[in-house]
C-alpha angles and dihedrals in degrees: 000000000000099000111033113191112226116213114250113250112248107253126219092253129089119284111259101193137018122243093273094060096253122126123258114282117258134206119304092234136009115262094251091061115091090233088070092056116096121232091255091054094047088051092050088052091054089053092047090049090052093048092048089052090054096041092067089064098031113040091177089075087082085078094057123082114222116208137185117211126180097232137352115270123216104195106136126095113275094021117117139150115273136175095273124105121285109257117251094198144358145192136229116199118229114270131185109303094000130091124229114269137211114198125196116194110223107199098049088050094049092048091054096049132065104197142019095262093050090047091049091051092049091046091052091047092051094047091049093050092048094047090049090052091051093046094042094238136119118265088242090060092049093049119011089201091058113133095013113126 
């Protein structure tokens, strides 16, 4: 061979092309497309949509924090697992310096639902029940369409 080609040394910078001469692969979908949202983000959006529906009727919900946790935690003394159903949501009353909280547990809800519409309906039902508990009202008072399906 008269003109051997020496391989180029890999530089310290990022690789611009793969070995077939094509550019680096980009994201599957742009960030504003729902496909790019994770399951946790999509679930948090369902909770937020439900809260926004209720805030139109109950402006005092602005003083309540709504949280999404993966699974329920039983850390306190005297709390242990039993044969009852796993909770789908919970409430924490306001204490000095801390606002009231409504918690929705993502994994138990996802396990009990098959599709997005069914999940959205169950999330709304859980949020309505927990808000009703905090406000000392019935779920039907919080949302007149509660239980309709």
